[in-house]
N, C-alpha and C positions, 0 to 999 in steps of 0.2 A: 500494500500499498504506500510504503515510502514514496516510490517512482511514481504514481501517481499524482502525486500532488508537487514532486518536484520542478521547482521553475514557475507556480504560479504562484507571482510575486504579492499582486494585487491580493490574493487570498490570505497569504500569511501577511498580510501589514491586517486585513480587516481581524483574522483571528488572533494576532496576539492583543488589537487594540481592545475586541472584546474579552482577552484574561486579562489584562490589565483592571479595564471594569469589576470583573467575576470576583479579581483578588482582593479588592479596597472592598468591596462590596461584601465579603467574606470576614475579611478582617474587621469590618465594623461588627459585625454582627456575633463573630465571635467573643471580641473585646464588650461588646453589652451585653454578654450574655452571663458570662465570665464578672463582670466589675459589676453588676445588678444585683450577684451573691443566687440567680436566679439557676443558674446552672453551677458543676465543678471544671473545669478544664476538659476533664475525661468524660461528662456529660455534652460536654459543648463539642467538644472531637467527632465524636461520637452521632450528635446531629449532622455537624456538616460530611460525616461520612456519609450521610443519607441525603445528599440535596442534590445530586447528579452521578453521571456515572459515564464521563466524556472523560478527552483526557486535557481538554482549559480546565475542567472544574479540578481532577487531581491535580495538577498540577498548583491552581490556587491551593487548595489544602494544602500543601507540601509548603508552600510559601509561607505558611502561618506555622506549619510546624521548626520551621527553621528558628521562629521568633522562642521558642521557650525553651527554655535555660535547666531546668528540675534534671540530675540524674535521672534516664532510663523511658523519659515522659516521652520524647522523641520518636523510641522507638516500639512505646504502648501503641500511643495516639498512630502512628501508620502501620503499626501490623492492626488497628482496627478502621483505620479507614479500607485497606486491601482488601480486607475480609469483608467490609461491607460493599466492597463496591464490586471486587469479584461475585459475590451474591447475586447483587443486583443484573449483573453482565451475564451471569447463565443462566438466569431467569429467563431472560433475552432474547436467548438463542435459541434456533433451532437446528440443530446439526442430522436434521435429515435434510433441508435444501442442501441442494450443490451449490446455490447460488450465496447462499451465506457462508460460506466457508469465507466471505470478504470480510466480513463482522470477525468473525474468529481471529483472522490476521488481524487486522486493527485492532480486536484487545491485549492480543499477546505481543504486537509491537508498542502498544500504550507501555506497558510492563517491564517491556525491555528496555526503553527509553527513561523509565525510572530504577534502571539498574535494578530489575526484579527480577532476575533469569530464570531462577527456581520456580516463581510463581506463572511466566510467560510462556515459560514451555510444553506445556498441558495442552494449551489454548493453541499456539503454531502444530503440535502433532493432530491435534484433532481437526486443524483446518485441513492438513494434509491426507487425513484419510477422508477426508468429507471428498476432497478434488486432488488427488495423489497425482494428477498431471500439471495440476498450480504451477508455471517456478517462484511462482512470486513464494507460497507457500512454503515450495522446498529452500530456497535460498533464506528463508526469514527463518525459520527450523535450523539449517546451516549455522547461522549465525549466530543463535541462543547456544547451539549445544558449542560451540566453540567459547564465549564468554563462560561457559560452564566447565572448559577445560574436557569436552570430552571431543576431541578432534578425528577423532579414529572414527565416531558416527557422524564428523558431520564431512570427513574427505569425499565418500560416495555418492554423498548427495550430491557437490559439487562439481564431480568429475561426470556426475550424468545431465547437469545445463552444460559444461562445456562442449557435450560430445554431440545435446541437440543442436537441429541447424533452426535459425531464427523463424522458419514458418511452424517448425512443430513444437515454441514454446510459444509460438504465439497462438497455435491450435488447441495448446491443451490448456489455457485458458484464456477464451476473449477477452474477458472480463474486465482481468486483471493485469493485458498486454495491448494498451494501445499501439498503435504502428512504432513508435521508437524505446517501448519500454523493452522489448527481447534483448535489443543489442548495449539498450544499457547496462540491461544486469547482466549480462554475460561478460560487458566492460570490466565491473565492481567482483564477480565470480574470481576472473585471474586473481585482483589481489586477496579476495579472502583468503580465496586456497593458498598462494601465499602463508599469509599467516596461519593459515591449520597445519600448511606442513613444516614450517618450522616451531612451531610448539610443538607438533607431536612428534618432532627429529626423523620426520622424513625426508627423501630425498632433496637437498641443500639446493645443487644445482637448479633443477627445475624450479626450485620457489622461486627463485632470482630470476630465471627465465619467464615465470609467469608476470614478474614481477615487472618488468623490462615489457611485455607483452602489453601489460594493463595501460603503460603510460604512452607505449607505441599508438594505441588504438582510439587514446583519447583526443575529440574533435569536437569542433560545432554540432550541435545538435545531438547531443549524447550527454546524459547527466549520471553524476559519477554521484554517490552519497561522500566522497573524500575527496576535498580540493587536492587538486595537483602541488600544492606544497608540500603540504599534510603528507600524501603517497612518497613525495622524494625525501621528504626527512626520514620517516618510517622506514624508507629502504635504507637511507642512508648508515643510522643508525644500528639498525641490524644487520647489516654489513659488518659494520665495524665489530659488534659484538660478537658474531661468525669468528672475521679472523682471530679476533685476542680469545674466543673460546680455542680456533686451533692451534693458536701460537701456544697455550697453556698443555693443552695436551700433546704436545711435540714435546715439550718441556717435560712433561710429568714421564714421558717414554723414556728419552733421554735421562733420566736422573735415574731410573726404575734399577734397582739392581739386577746383575749381570748371572747368569747361571752358569756354571764351573762345568 
């Protein structure tokens, strides 16, 4: 779903303006409830947790949580919010509909962006089961598996996306793949697979070839979730670590005691 929104600048500006208004309104309600003595902090947060189930509302609540200083209160409040939000979302999702996998992807991505990777994975796995050929569901599931250090599971999913033709990706899910998205998705598959291979101890030479191809394929009309500057910085840093690791390994080998 991130690819469906990429590049829609006007929509993003409107979305951010709405988010700011919502944050201010929720902050005012939160402070009024607590300061008036009508509700404890816990009760006020529980009320906020039921106030909506979209990503903007979730981010607004998290902004309020950041103001809480009492030890443990933020973790407890966030759990309250996510538990309530998941309950609302699960109750409004129908996994029997082939089109509904887009809603499942959206919920999974919202949790992923909130860095709740373990909570996001079941949503994305469910979306993949409902629409097994949807390239966005496959990519997002692999990305979340990577963030959970389950790179061995992510690798075959990403390799499958690279093997597929653009037309196969488009036909796999026309709803989530407008004309430019399959190529954009494959562009980012190259870089994500680069990260997956390095983290899993896979073939490093292949990993850096994939990273170089990602940079070579970037062009106007294709959208990436990473900026070119971020990609180049990441490649340089990982190459430096790789070379240092190889040198350290060679030094350890030379220093090892020899058998007589």
